[in-house]
A tleap script that builds the chain and sets N, CA, C and O, in Angstrom:
source leaprc.protein.ff14SB
mol = sequence {
  NMET ASN VAL GLY TYR VAL ASP ASP SER ASP
  ARG PHE PHE CYS THR SER CYS TRP SER ALA
  GLU ALA ASN ALA GLY HIE ARG LEU ALA LYS
  VAL LEU ASP ASP GLU GLU GLU GLY PRO ASP
  ASP ASN PHE TRP ILE VAL ASP ASP CYS ALA
  LYS CYS ARG ARG ARG ILE LYS TYR LYS ASP
  VAL ARG LEU LEU CTHR
}
set mol.1.N position { -0.340 11.087 -1.352 }
set mol.1.CA position { 0.104 10.866 0.303 }
set mol.1.C position { 0.156 9.051 0.145 }
set mol.1.O position { -0.593 8.437 -0.615 }
set mol.2.N position { 1.001 8.522 0.862 }
set mol.2.CA position { 1.210 7.249 1.231 }
set mol.2.C position { -0.142 6.713 1.984 }
set mol.2.O position { -0.535 7.324 2.978 }
set mol.3.N position { -0.763 5.704 1.562 }
set mol.3.CA position { -1.913 5.081 2.217 }
set mol.3.C position { -1.519 3.626 2.700 }
set mol.3.O position { -1.983 3.180 3.750 }
set mol.4.N position { -0.624 2.874 1.883 }
set mol.4.CA position { -0.198 1.607 2.569 }
set mol.4.C position { 0.807 1.347 1.653 }
set mol.4.O position { 1.107 2.106 0.731 }
set mol.5.N position { 1.481 -0.019 1.963 }
set mol.5.CA position { 2.644 -0.669 1.470 }
set mol.5.C position { 2.514 -1.961 0.997 }
set mol.5.O position { 1.842 -2.790 1.611 }
set mol.6.N position { 3.055 -2.198 0.031 }
set mol.6.CA position { 3.285 -3.738 -0.372 }
set mol.6.C position { 4.801 -4.303 -0.296 }
set mol.6.O position { 5.836 -3.722 -0.624 }
set mol.7.N position { 4.658 -5.380 0.142 }
set mol.7.CA position { 6.128 -6.316 0.215 }
set mol.7.C position { 6.660 -6.878 -0.809 }
set mol.7.O position { 6.007 -6.897 -1.853 }
set mol.8.N position { 7.760 -7.375 -0.771 }
set mol.8.CA position { 8.325 -8.121 -2.091 }
set mol.8.C position { 7.792 -9.328 -1.993 }
set mol.8.O position { 8.241 -10.065 -2.871 }
set mol.9.N position { 6.764 -10.018 -1.063 }
set mol.9.CA position { 5.905 -10.927 -1.434 }
set mol.9.C position { 4.598 -10.676 -1.972 }
set mol.9.O position { 3.794 -11.570 -2.233 }
set mol.10.N position { 4.373 -9.312 -2.155 }
set mol.10.CA position { 3.208 -8.977 -2.811 }
set mol.10.C position { 2.293 -8.898 -1.449 }
set mol.10.O position { 1.094 -9.142 -1.582 }
set mol.11.N position { 2.659 -8.660 -0.504 }
set mol.11.CA position { 1.521 -8.558 0.549 }
set mol.11.C position { 1.126 -7.016 0.850 }
set mol.11.O position { 1.905 -6.063 0.831 }
set mol.12.N position { -0.130 -6.990 1.104 }
set mol.12.CA position { -0.646 -5.194 1.216 }
set mol.12.C position { -0.556 -4.945 2.996 }
set mol.12.O position { -0.773 -5.719 3.928 }
set mol.13.N position { -0.333 -4.178 2.973 }
set mol.13.CA position { 0.046 -3.406 4.487 }
set mol.13.C position { -0.470 -2.160 4.433 }
set mol.13.O position { -0.252 -1.390 3.497 }
set mol.14.N position { -1.272 -1.858 5.560 }
set mol.14.CA position { -1.604 -0.492 6.013 }
set mol.14.C position { -0.610 0.419 6.366 }
set mol.14.O position { 0.481 -0.134 6.499 }
set mol.15.N position { -0.604 1.577 6.557 }
set mol.15.CA position { 0.529 2.501 7.139 }
set mol.15.C position { 0.609 2.064 8.406 }
set mol.15.O position { 1.781 2.071 8.784 }
set mol.16.N position { -0.239 1.642 9.314 }
set mol.16.CA position { 0.054 1.232 10.602 }
set mol.16.C position { 0.671 0.101 10.912 }
set mol.16.O position { 1.459 -0.042 11.847 }
set mol.17.N position { 0.240 -0.932 9.939 }
set mol.17.CA position { 1.077 -2.179 10.470 }
set mol.17.C position { 2.476 -2.394 9.710 }
set mol.17.O position { 3.153 -3.389 9.970 }
set mol.18.N position { 2.861 -1.523 8.847 }
set mol.18.CA position { 4.166 -1.651 8.130 }
set mol.18.C position { 5.229 -1.528 8.888 }
set mol.18.O position { 6.158 -2.335 8.899 }
set mol.19.N position { 5.157 -0.549 9.541 }
set mol.19.CA position { 6.478 -0.483 10.637 }
set mol.19.C position { 6.764 -1.632 11.195 }
set mol.19.O position { 7.956 -1.937 11.232 }
set mol.20.N position { 5.982 -2.363 11.646 }
set mol.20.CA position { 6.220 -3.774 12.456 }
set mol.20.C position { 6.614 -4.628 11.238 }
set mol.20.O position { 7.640 -5.279 11.433 }
set mol.21.N position { 6.191 -4.743 10.337 }
set mol.21.CA position { 6.640 -5.901 9.241 }
set mol.21.C position { 7.940 -5.213 8.393 }
set mol.21.O position { 8.535 -5.910 7.572 }
set mol.22.N position { 8.293 -3.999 8.603 }
set mol.22.CA position { 9.815 -3.765 8.299 }
set mol.22.C position { 10.508 -3.897 9.353 }
set mol.22.O position { 11.520 -4.501 9.000 }
set mol.23.N position { 10.558 -3.676 10.492 }
set mol.23.CA position { 11.430 -4.157 11.618 }
set mol.23.C position { 11.373 -5.638 11.527 }
set mol.23.O position { 12.370 -6.090 12.091 }
set mol.24.N position { 10.619 -6.580 11.049 }
set mol.24.CA position { 10.726 -7.786 11.069 }
set mol.24.C position { 11.613 -8.202 9.944 }
set mol.24.O position { 12.042 -9.355 9.960 }
set mol.25.N position { 11.921 -7.445 9.023 }
set mol.25.CA position { 12.884 -7.848 7.940 }
set mol.25.C position { 12.274 -7.869 6.515 }
set mol.25.O position { 13.003 -8.056 5.542 }
set mol.26.N position { 10.905 -7.672 6.386 }
set mol.26.CA position { 10.521 -7.511 5.182 }
set mol.26.C position { 10.772 -6.358 4.196 }
set mol.26.O position { 10.787 -5.201 4.618 }
set mol.27.N position { 10.939 -6.592 3.097 }
set mol.27.CA position { 11.462 -5.723 2.346 }
set mol.27.C position { 10.204 -4.973 1.393 }
set mol.27.O position { 9.177 -5.573 1.075 }
set mol.28.N position { 10.465 -3.755 1.069 }
set mol.28.CA position { 9.178 -2.803 1.068 }
set mol.28.C position { 9.469 -2.800 -0.753 }
set mol.28.O position { 10.596 -2.760 -1.248 }
set mol.29.N position { 8.251 -2.850 -1.493 }
set mol.29.CA position { 8.626 -3.090 -2.866 }
set mol.29.C position { 7.584 -2.065 -3.775 }
set mol.29.O position { 7.843 -1.762 -4.940 }
set mol.30.N position { 6.661 -1.700 -3.223 }
set mol.30.CA position { 5.851 -1.035 -3.823 }
set mol.30.C position { 5.166 -0.003 -2.945 }
set mol.30.O position { 5.248 -0.309 -1.755 }
set mol.31.N position { 4.503 1.147 -3.183 }
set mol.31.CA position { 3.941 2.213 -2.162 }
set mol.31.C position { 2.612 2.572 -2.810 }
set mol.31.O position { 2.479 2.973 -3.967 }
set mol.32.N position { 1.593 2.368 -1.869 }
set mol.32.CA position { 0.170 2.901 -2.495 }
set mol.32.C position { -0.154 4.545 -2.119 }
set mol.32.O position { -0.006 5.046 -1.004 }
set mol.33.N position { -0.520 5.077 -3.056 }
set mol.33.CA position { -0.781 6.186 -3.144 }
set mol.33.C position { -2.348 6.939 -3.284 }
set mol.33.O position { -3.124 6.452 -4.107 }
set mol.34.N position { -2.656 7.772 -2.712 }
set mol.34.CA position { -4.161 7.988 -3.009 }
set mol.34.C position { -4.310 9.532 -3.787 }
set mol.34.O position { -5.415 10.071 -3.848 }
set mol.35.N position { -3.227 10.100 -4.300 }
set mol.35.CA position { -3.401 11.349 -5.075 }
set mol.35.C position { -2.815 11.422 -6.519 }
set mol.35.O position { -1.868 12.166 -6.777 }
set mol.36.N position { -3.421 10.609 -7.468 }
set mol.36.CA position { -3.395 10.246 -8.731 }
set mol.36.C position { -4.079 11.307 -9.227 }
set mol.36.O position { -5.029 11.752 -8.582 }
set mol.37.N position { -3.702 11.876 -10.454 }
set mol.37.CA position { -4.479 13.104 -10.738 }
set mol.37.C position { -5.071 12.895 -12.469 }
set mol.37.O position { -4.170 12.553 -13.235 }
set mol.38.N position { -5.949 13.004 -12.872 }
set mol.38.CA position { -6.101 12.621 -14.123 }
set mol.38.C position { -7.380 12.281 -14.486 }
set mol.38.O position { -8.100 12.404 -13.494 }
set mol.39.N position { -8.068 11.869 -15.552 }
set mol.39.CA position { -9.377 11.656 -16.025 }
set mol.39.C position { -10.175 10.794 -14.929 }
set mol.39.O position { -11.352 11.049 -14.676 }
set mol.40.N position { -9.421 9.691 -14.251 }
set mol.40.CA position { -10.247 8.646 -13.451 }
set mol.40.C position { -10.191 8.871 -12.064 }
set mol.40.O position { -10.132 7.942 -11.258 }
set mol.41.N position { -10.212 10.475 -11.631 }
set mol.41.CA position { -10.097 10.709 -9.979 }
set mol.41.C position { -11.146 9.967 -9.485 }
set mol.41.O position { -10.870 9.579 -8.350 }
set mol.42.N position { -11.992 9.686 -9.772 }
set mol.42.CA position { -13.181 8.980 -8.951 }
set mol.42.C position { -13.097 7.524 -8.915 }
set mol.42.O position { -14.089 6.879 -8.577 }
set mol.43.N position { -12.062 6.977 -9.214 }
set mol.43.CA position { -11.527 5.244 -9.331 }
set mol.43.C position { -10.802 5.007 -8.303 }
set mol.43.O position { -9.849 5.761 -8.108 }
set mol.44.N position { -10.953 4.344 -7.744 }
set mol.44.CA position { -10.264 3.769 -6.541 }
set mol.44.C position { -10.011 1.994 -6.591 }
set mol.44.O position { -10.748 1.138 -7.079 }
set mol.45.N position { -8.858 1.859 -5.983 }
set mol.45.CA position { -8.588 -0.009 -5.787 }
set mol.45.C position { -8.491 0.018 -4.399 }
set mol.45.O position { -7.785 0.830 -3.801 }
set mol.46.N position { -9.241 -0.927 -3.806 }
set mol.46.CA position { -9.154 -1.530 -2.466 }
set mol.46.C position { -8.775 -3.039 -2.376 }
set mol.46.O position { -9.192 -3.917 -3.132 }
set mol.47.N position { -7.784 -3.224 -1.170 }
set mol.47.CA position { -7.219 -4.320 -0.856 }
set mol.47.C position { -7.275 -4.136 0.619 }
set mol.47.O position { -7.545 -3.049 1.132 }
set mol.48.N position { -6.941 -5.517 1.478 }
set mol.48.CA position { -7.192 -5.618 2.446 }
set mol.48.C position { -5.661 -5.670 3.143 }
set mol.48.O position { -4.736 -6.255 2.580 }
set mol.49.N position { -5.519 -5.041 4.336 }
set mol.49.CA position { -4.060 -5.085 5.073 }
set mol.49.C position { -3.726 -6.546 5.407 }
set mol.49.O position { -4.700 -7.122 5.893 }
set mol.50.N position { -2.564 -7.357 5.278 }
set mol.50.CA position { -2.521 -8.832 5.502 }
set mol.50.C position { -2.489 -8.979 6.819 }
set mol.50.O position { -2.808 -10.076 7.278 }
set mol.51.N position { -2.074 -7.841 7.758 }
set mol.51.CA position { -2.175 -8.465 9.186 }
set mol.51.C position { -3.187 -7.734 9.647 }
set mol.51.O position { -3.452 -8.379 10.662 }
set mol.52.N position { -3.940 -6.851 9.628 }
set mol.52.CA position { -5.079 -6.538 10.440 }
set mol.52.C position { -6.318 -6.655 9.940 }
set mol.52.O position { -7.323 -6.784 10.639 }
set mol.53.N position { -6.296 -6.606 8.418 }
set mol.53.CA position { -7.492 -6.760 7.791 }
set mol.53.C position { -8.155 -5.646 7.164 }
set mol.53.O position { -9.125 -5.692 6.408 }
set mol.54.N position { -7.349 -4.373 7.675 }
set mol.54.CA position { -8.073 -3.110 7.523 }
set mol.54.C position { -8.063 -2.921 5.958 }
set mol.54.O position { -7.194 -3.475 5.285 }
set mol.55.N position { -9.097 -2.085 5.350 }
set mol.55.CA position { -9.104 -1.980 3.854 }
set mol.55.C position { -8.508 -0.454 3.603 }
set mol.55.O position { -8.665 0.667 4.088 }
set mol.56.N position { -7.707 -1.101 2.527 }
set mol.56.CA position { -6.660 -0.124 2.050 }
set mol.56.C position { -7.114 0.433 0.574 }
set mol.56.O position { -7.020 -0.262 -0.437 }
set mol.57.N position { -7.721 2.051 0.581 }
set mol.57.CA position { -7.944 2.560 -0.568 }
set mol.57.C position { -7.079 3.345 -1.563 }
set mol.57.O position { -6.740 4.455 -1.154 }
set mol.58.N position { -6.778 3.097 -2.429 }
set mol.58.CA position { -5.878 3.760 -3.115 }
set mol.58.C position { -6.143 3.961 -4.574 }
set mol.58.O position { -7.104 3.413 -5.115 }
set mol.59.N position { -5.178 4.861 -5.326 }
set mol.59.CA position { -5.427 5.154 -6.528 }
set mol.59.C position { -4.295 4.748 -7.519 }
set mol.59.O position { -4.591 4.303 -8.628 }
set mol.60.N position { -3.131 4.883 -7.165 }
set mol.60.CA position { -1.750 4.619 -7.749 }
set mol.60.C position { -0.640 3.571 -6.918 }
set mol.60.O position { -0.438 3.591 -5.704 }
set mol.61.N position { -0.003 2.679 -7.899 }
set mol.61.CA position { 0.986 2.075 -7.035 }
set mol.61.C position { 2.189 2.477 -7.951 }
set mol.61.O position { 2.256 2.489 -9.180 }
set mol.62.N position { 3.229 2.843 -6.889 }
set mol.62.CA position { 4.679 3.115 -7.369 }
set mol.62.C position { 5.582 2.030 -7.024 }
set mol.62.O position { 5.778 1.776 -5.836 }
set mol.63.N position { 6.019 1.519 -7.729 }
set mol.63.CA position { 7.404 0.599 -7.851 }
set mol.63.C position { 8.469 0.835 -7.234 }
set mol.63.O position { 8.928 1.773 -7.886 }
set mol.64.N position { 9.259 0.602 -6.328 }
set mol.64.CA position { 10.652 0.893 -5.912 }
set mol.64.C position { 11.721 0.013 -6.401 }
set mol.64.O position { 11.926 -1.169 -6.126 }
set mol.65.N position { 12.352 0.793 -7.164 }
set mol.65.CA position { 13.822 -0.449 -7.940 }
set mol.65.C position { 14.823 -0.013 -7.322 }
set mol.65.O position { 15.933 -0.511 -7.514 }
savepdb mol mol.pdb
quit
């Protein structure tokens, strides 16, 4: 499941704030996902949303090309 996004300036956004950023013309570069399967199932990465400062907890980053 997507739990956040990263724009082309490497700023992190929660799902709630991303729609406003997309409408403002920011380009999506990466999607943050919380459903990685593997031996490190208990390993989480945490970043703060650049807009609302909410903590985004994710396991995997998918690059968009």
